[in-house]
N, C-alpha and C positions, 0 to 999 in steps of 0.2 A: 552880660547875656542873662536874660530873665527866663525863668523856668515856671511853668504852671505846676504848683506843688500841692499835694494832697497831703494834709497834716499828718494822716496816720501812716504815710508812706515812708520807706526808706530813703533818705537823702541821695544816697549813692545810686540806688536803683532808679530814682526819679531822674538823675542826670543822665544815666545810660539810656533810658527809654525816650527822653525828651530830645536828646541831642543826636545819639547814634541811631535810634530807632530798634534797639535790640531789647527784646523782653526780660532777659535774664542774664546774669553773669555765667561764665563757665568755670568750672574747676575752683580753684582758690582765689580767683579775681576778686571777688566780693570781700574775702577777709583782708586781702592785701590793700584794697582801695580804702576800706574803712581805717585800717591801721595807720596808713601814711596820711590820710586825711586828718586824723586825730593827732597828728605830729610825731608819729613814730618813725624810727629807721628801719629799713628792710632790705634784705638781699633776696631777690627773687630768681629762681632757676626754673625756667619754663621753655618748653621746646619751641623752635620756630614754628609760627602759625598758631601758637597757643594763646595769643592775645596780650602780649607783655605791655605793648604800648597803652592799652586801656588802663593798665595798673598804675601809671602816672598821670595819664591825660584826665582821667576822671577826677582824682584828688586836685589836680591843678585847677579844675573848675570850681571845685568845692571850697578851696581855700583862698583867702584874699592875697592879692599879689600876683607875681609872674613866675612861672616855673622856669628854671634854667635847665635845659635838657643837653647834656654833654652827649655828642654824637660824632663818631670819627670819620664820616664821609659826607661829601657835599651832596651827592645824589640821594643819600637816605634823608638828609634834612629837607631837601627840596620836596621829595615826595610826601613826607610827613606833613610839611606845612600845606601843600596843596590840598592833601585829604582834608586837613582840619579846616581850611578855607570853605570847602564844600559843605561842611557842617555848620558854618556861621561863626566859626571860633577864631578869635583875634590872635594869630600867631606869626612868627617871623624867624628868619635865620640870619646869622652873621657869619659870612665866609667869603673867600676870595672871589667868588663870582659876582659880588656887588660892586658896583662903582663906589668912590668915595662919598658921593652925594646920597646914594642909596643906602650906605652903611650908617651915615649920619642920621638919616630919617628914622632908620630902625632904632638907633641908640635913644633918639628923642622920644620915641613911642614908648621904649622901655622905662625911660626915666619919668614919664608922665603917668605911667600906670595904664596905658592903653592896651597892652599886651597881656594875654594870659599864658602864652608858652612862647620861649625864646630858645632857639636851638644854636648851639655853638660847638665848635671843635675844642679838644682839650687845650691845643696850642694857642688858640685865641683867649680862651678863658684865663689861661695863666698870665697873660700880659698885664702889665701895671695898669694900663687904660682900662681894661674890662673889669679888672678887680675894683678899680675906683668907681666905675659905673655901678657895680653891684652893691657897693657900699652906700650908695646914694638912692637906689631904686628899691621899691617893694618887691621882695623875692618870697614866693610861697613855699618852694620846695626845691632840692636839687635831685634831678634824675641822672644817673650815670649809666648810660646804655651800653651795650657790648663790653660789659665789666670784664670779661676774660682778657681783655686787652692788657690788663695790669700784669699779666703773668709773663715773666722774662723767658719761660721755657715753653711758653704757649706759640701757637702758630700766627697769631695776630698782634704780637706784642707791640705796644706803642709806650715809649718811655714817660711821655707826658701823663699817662694815666697814674703813674706811681706819685705824681706830685699833687694829685687831687685830694689828698689828706688836708690839704690847705682850706678846703671848704668846711670841714668839720672844726678846724682850728680857729677860723675866723668867724664862723657863724654856727656856733654849737647848738643853737636852739632851732635852726631851720631843719626840718627833717630831710634825710637823704634816702633814696631808693636805688640800689644798684641791680641791674638786670642783665641776665645772660642766658642764651640758649645752648652753650658749649662750655661746660666745665666738668672735668672728671674731679674725683674728690681731692686730688692734690692741688688742682687749680681753684677749687672752691676755697680751700683752706688759705691759698695765697691771697685770694681776693679780699677775705675777711681781714688778714693780717695787714696788707698794704693800704686798704681803705679805711682801717681802724673801724670795722663794723662789728667787733666782739660782742656788743651790746645789741646788735640789730636783731629784730625778729627775721628768722629765715623761713622762706616759703619755697619748698622744693615740690614742683609738679613732676609726674612722670616724664621721662624723656622720651617715651614711646610716641611714635608717629604711626599709628595703626593703619592709616590710608596709604602709606608708602609700601610698595612690594620691592623687596631686596632680591636682586639675582647677580650671581657671579659666574662667569664662565672662563674656561681655560683659553688663554689667548693663542690662536693658531694662525688666524688670518684676520687681523684686527679690523681692516676695512670692510671685508665681506660680512664679518660678524655684526659690525656697526650698522650696515645697511640692513642686515636682517632685522636687527632690533628697531631701527627707524621705521620700518615697514608698517608697524602696528601703531604708528604716532603720527601719521601723515596729517599735515596741516597744524599740529600742536606746536606750542612754544616749549623749548627744551634748552638745556645746556649740556655741551660735551666738553668735558674737562681733559687736557693733555699736559704732560709734564713740561715740554719745552716750547719756546716761542716758535721754532721751526715747524715743529710737529703741529702746532695750532694753525699756522698759516696754510700748510700743506693739506691738513684735513679740511679746513674751511673751504679751499679752492676745490678739492676733490668732491666734497658734497654738493657744491654749486653745479659741478658738471652733471651730477645726478638729479638735478631739479630742485634741490633743497634751497631755502631762502637763508643760507648760512653766512655769518658774519664772524670775522676774527677778533680776539681781544686779548692783548698782553701788554705788559708794562713798556716794552720796547718800541711800541707804536707811537706816532705822533700823538700828542695829547688830544689835539682836536678831532682826529679821527676815532680815536678810542671813545672819546665822550659822545660822538655822534652815533657810534655803533651801540654804545650802552643806551642812549636815549631811544634809538629805534627799536632795540629789544623791549624796553619797558613800555612804549607807546604803541607799538604795532602787534597785531596777532600773527602767530605762525612763523616768528623769527626763531632760528635755531643759532645759539651763540656757541662758538668754538672758542675756549678760553683756557688760559692757565689760572692758577689760583689767585692772580691779580684781580679777576673778576669775583669779588668776594663779598664782604659785608655790605649791606645796603641794598640787596637785591630783594625789594619788597614785592615784586610781581606776584600775585597770588595764584595765577592760573598756569604756572610752570608744570607741565604734565610730566616731565621726566628729567632726570639728570643722568648722564652717562659718563663713565671713565674709561678712557681707552689706555690710561696708565695708571699704575699704582699710586695712591697718595701716600704721604709719609707717615700717617698716624690714624688711629681711629678717630681721634678728636677732629682732625681735619677732614676725614671722610664722612663723619656725622654732620658737620656743618655744612659741607658741600652738598650732600644728598638732601639735607634739610631744606634747600631752596626749591625743592619739588613739593607740589601739593600744599601750599600755605593756606589755600582756601578750604582744606579739609577734605576735598574730592579726592577720588583715586588717582595715584601718580606711582612712578616707578623709578627705582635706583638700580642702575645696570652698570656692571663693571666687567671688563676683559682683562685679565692679568696673567702673566707668565713669568718663567724664570728670569728672563732678561730684565723685567721690572725690579725683581728682587736683587739681583746683582748689581743694577745700576744705582739703586737707592743705598746699598750697602757700601758701595764704592764711593758714593758721594759723602756718605757719613765719614768713613775712614780718611778720605783725602782732605776733608775740611780743615780748616786751621782753629777749629773750636777747641776749648778746653776739654780735658779728659771726661770731666763730669757731664758736660753737655753731651758728648759723643756717646757716654753710657746711657743716658737718658733717651737720646734718639734711637739707639739700637733697642732699647726696651719698648719704645712707642712702635717701632716697626715690627718687632716679634709679635706684639699684640695685635696688630692689624693682620699679620700673616695667620695667626691663630683663627682670626675671625673668617679670613678667607677659606682656610682649610678644614673648618669644623664640619663634622657629619650631622651636627645637630641644628636646631633652629637658630637661624642667624640673629633674629631680633633678640632672643634671650642672651646670646653672646654679646651682642652690641650693647644692650642695656647694662650687663655685668661690668662693662668697662667704665661705666658711670656709676657704679656702686648701687645698681637698681637691680632687684631680682624679679624675674618674671616666672610666675609659677608653672605656667603652661605654655607649650609651643604656640606660635602665632597664627599658624595656617595661612600666612601671607608672605613667605619667603620661598626661594626655590627649594630650599632643602625640605621645607614642610610639604610643599605642593607635589614634589617629585624626589622623595627621599633617596639620597645618594647611597651607593653599596660600598661597603668596606671590604677589603680583601687582605689576605695575608701575603705581604709583600716582602717578608723577610729574606728570602733567598735572592730575589732581584736586587733588593736594596744592598745586600752584601756583595753581588756582582758589581753594582755601580760604585760602591765605596772601594773595592778592590782593584777596579779599573782605574779609578782615580789615582790610586796608590802607584800601580804598575807602570802608569803613564808619566810619573814624575811629579804629580800633584801641581801641574801648572797649566793644564788645558781645560777649556770650557766644556759645556755639556754636549754641544753638537759634535765635537770631535770625539769625546768618549762614547757618544751613542754610535758613531760610525764604527769605533773599534769593537764595541760590544756586539754589533750587528754583522761584524766581519766584512765591512767594505773594503774593497780593494784599490782604494785611491792611490795616486802617486804620492800624495802627502804622507799617508799612513806608512807606505812602504818605506819612503825616504827616512822617516822618523824610526823606523824599526818596530812600529807598534803592531804590525802583523806577526810579530814573534812573542809577544807578551802573552801569559797564560790566560788572560781574560779576552783575547781576540776571538770574536765569533760566538762566545758563550751565550750570548743574549739574542741569537738571530731569530728566535721564535716569538720574540716580543716586538710589537711594532713600534715605530719611531715615536708617535704620539704618546703612547704608554710609557715609554722611556723618558720622554720630556716630563712627563707629569711626575715620574719617580723622581727625577733629579730635582725638579721644583721643590717637591715636598721635603726632600732630604735637606735642601738648603733652608726651607721654611722652618724645619724642625731643629735646625742648628747642627745637624750631623755632618754636613758639608759646609765649608765657609769658602768665601771668594777673596782673591787677592786683588790688587790695584788694577790688574789688566783683565780681570773677569775669569781667571783660572780657578779651579775648584781644588780644594785641599781638604784633608781629614780633619775634623774638630775632635778634640779629646773625647767627647761625648760618644763617638762612633765606635769607641774600642770595644764595648760590651757586646754590641751588635756584631761586629766582625768576628768575635771569639765565640759566637753562638750562645751567649749568655742572656739574650732577650730576643723577643719576637717584635715585629713591626706590622701594624696595620695601617693600610693607607687608603685614601679615598680613591675610588674608581671614577674616572672621568665619564660624564654622561654622553650619550650620542648627541651629535648636533641636531638641534630642532630646525626643521626647514623654515624658510620665511613665510611660507604660505600657513603652516600650521601655527607658527607664532602668532601671525596676524589673526588667525581664527580664535587662538587661546586669549589673546588680550583684546577685548572688545573695543574697536576703535572709536565708538561713541562714548565710551568712558562713562562719565556721570550723567550723560543724556540717554543712557541705554534703557532706563526705566520709564522715560517719558514716552508719551502718545506721539504718533506722527504729526499730528496737528500742533502739539505742545512744542515739538522740536522745530517746526517751521516758525512758530511765533517767537521762540526762543532766538533764532537767527535773526529774526526781523528787529528784535529788541537790541541785540548785539550791534547791528547796523545803526540804530539810532544813538546807542551809546557811543560808537565810534565818531559819528557826526557831531555829537556834543563835545567830545574830548578834543577833536581837532579844532573846533571853534574856539576853545579855551587854552589849547596848547597844553594839556595835561594828559597823563596816562588814562586809558578807558577805564581801568579799575579804580581809580579815584572817583569816578562818577557812580558806578555801580559794580559790585563783584558778580560773577557769574552765577553764584548762588542765590542772589537776590534776583536776577533775570529769570532763573530756572522756576523759582517759586511763583514769580507773576506769571509766566508762560503756563503754569500748571493751574493756578487758582483763578486766572482770568478775572481779576477784580473789575467792577463796572463802575465804581465811584471812587472820588478821592478818599472818602473815609475807609473804604475797603482796602484801597492801594496802601493807606497809612498803616494797615496792620501787617504788612509785609515786612519781615525781618530785614534790617539794613535800609528802611525807607523812613529816615528821621523827618522830623517837621520842615527843616530847611530844604532838603532834597525834594519833598513832596510838594512844597511851594514852587521850587525852581523847575522841577521836571514832570511834576504829576500830570499835567494836562497832555503833554506830549507822549508820556508813556500810555495813557489810556487811549489816545488817538491811534496808537499801534495796536493795542489789544483789542479795541472796538471801533474799527474806522467807519466814519460816517458813510 
C-alpha cells in the first residue's frame, strides 16, 4: 500500500489520515503506535470503543512484514478483516470456517509476503504447522487481543493464552502488543507475568465510558420492567443478558409476542442457528439479542444502543465487559439492570455448591461482594465502578441513576433487627418470602402448621410493606449480615451480632418509586444521537443509512463495516457537494471515497 507522504508529517498520522480518514489519534493511541512501530513491546489497557485495534493496525502498516493478530473468536476475526478490506488493506484470517483449499491459499499469501495482517486463534497459532510457517514468513509484530483471557481467575479464561510466551522465546526481537478492555489490577499483574511483559511499556487509558448511562432497579416484575425500559429504545439494536439458557429462550419468545425483533443466543443451541442469529444481529438494524454470557467477546457492532441485564452477573469485571458492548461508537447508550434477592441467593448457592477449590470459591465470593457493593451504593455508580479497576474519578459523573435521581438513605436499624431476629426465631432455614409473611402477620396455613404464628416476631413488621421488606432482606444479604444455605434459606452471619445487640446502627438504601413507561420514554430521548440534528438532516441521515444497507447487502458485510453512523451523521449535517469536501469527513478515507463517494453525493444532492 502506497501513501502520499508529506516529508514534515508524522508517519503514523500520515497512515491514519490516508487509510482510515481520521484527522487525529485519540488519547494515548499516538504514543502506543509510535512505540510499537519502533519495535517496543506494549501492554495496552483501553476501554471498549477506545480504538484498541488501531494501536496495532497502524504499526502493522508502518513495519515491513505481516502482523500476526491473536484473536479468540471467529466472528471477531471476520469482522476485522472485512473492515480492513474496505480500507484496501491486505488482511486475512485462518480459522475453521475456511476450507482446506482456502486455508492453503491464505498460508501461501502469508509466506509470499502479500499480507499485512493475519488473524489466528491461539489454538491454531500453537500448532507445529503454523509455528513452522511463521519461521519462514516475514512477521512485523505480534498483537495479542483480549489479553485478559490469560487469567485463570477471569471470566474468559483460555488456557492456550498462557502458552503465548512461546512467541517471545522464539522471536525475541519481534515486538508484542497485548491489549484488553477488561482487567482489574490483579488481572493486569497476571497478564504481565504470564506473557512475560515485565519490560513492556504500559499504556493505561481511563476505563470510563462517559457515553454510557448506568441504571439499576430493584427487581419486582422483571418482564414488565424490561418492557418499560425497552419503550425508550424502540427500533434500536440492543442486548438483553439472562443467566440461564431457559430464561434466554423464554424472554426472547415473550419479547417476540410484544413486537420486538428478538433472537435467542446461548451455548446449548445448534451451532448453525447460533451463528445465524449472531450474523443477523451484526448485519441488520434493530435486532434485539437475548443471550447468556456465551454472546461475549467479538461483538464489534458499534451502534448497540443499550445492554440490559435481567439477572445479576457474577462479577464487576463481567458486568463491565458486558455493558461495554453498548455505545462503541461513542454515542449515547444505556446499561440497565434489574436485580433482586433471588439473584444474590442463586449466585451464592452456585458458588458454594461448585466443585471448585476453596481458593477459587473465596475469590468468587469477593467478586460477587464487590458487584453487590456497586449495586447498593448510594453514591455515583461510575465512581464505584472505576474504583474496581484501580481508577479514581474525582467528581460524580452526572450520568448514572444515582447522580440523576439521588437515592435516599434511611435508618433501618430496627427493621433490620426485626428481620434478623425473625430469621433466628424461625430456625434459620427459611427464605425471605416466608420470613416477610411472618413479619407482616400473614395467617396462611403453612405459617400456622409450622407454628410461626407463635414466634415473638410474628406480625411485628405489619406496618412495613412487602416491597420494603424485600429490599431490607436483599441488602442484609448483600452486606453479609445474612447468609444463604444450599436451599436458599437465610441464617445469621457472625457479623450480625453487633447489630442485634444494639451496638451499631444501619443505614440502608430506600428504593425509588417506579418510573412509568411514559415518563421513562420522555426522559430518554428516543432520537438519541440524532436529537440535535435538524429535521432535514435526520431525513438525509436515514436515506444514507438505506444506501449503506444496500451496499452492505451487496457485499455480504455488516453495515458498520461500510460506514459508522457517526460518519453518516456528519455527512447529513455538512451536506458536502464535492468529492473533495466529502473526503474531509471523519471516517471517509481515500479507498472509501473512491468506492462510494459518487453514490453518497447522489443521495446528498440528487439530480
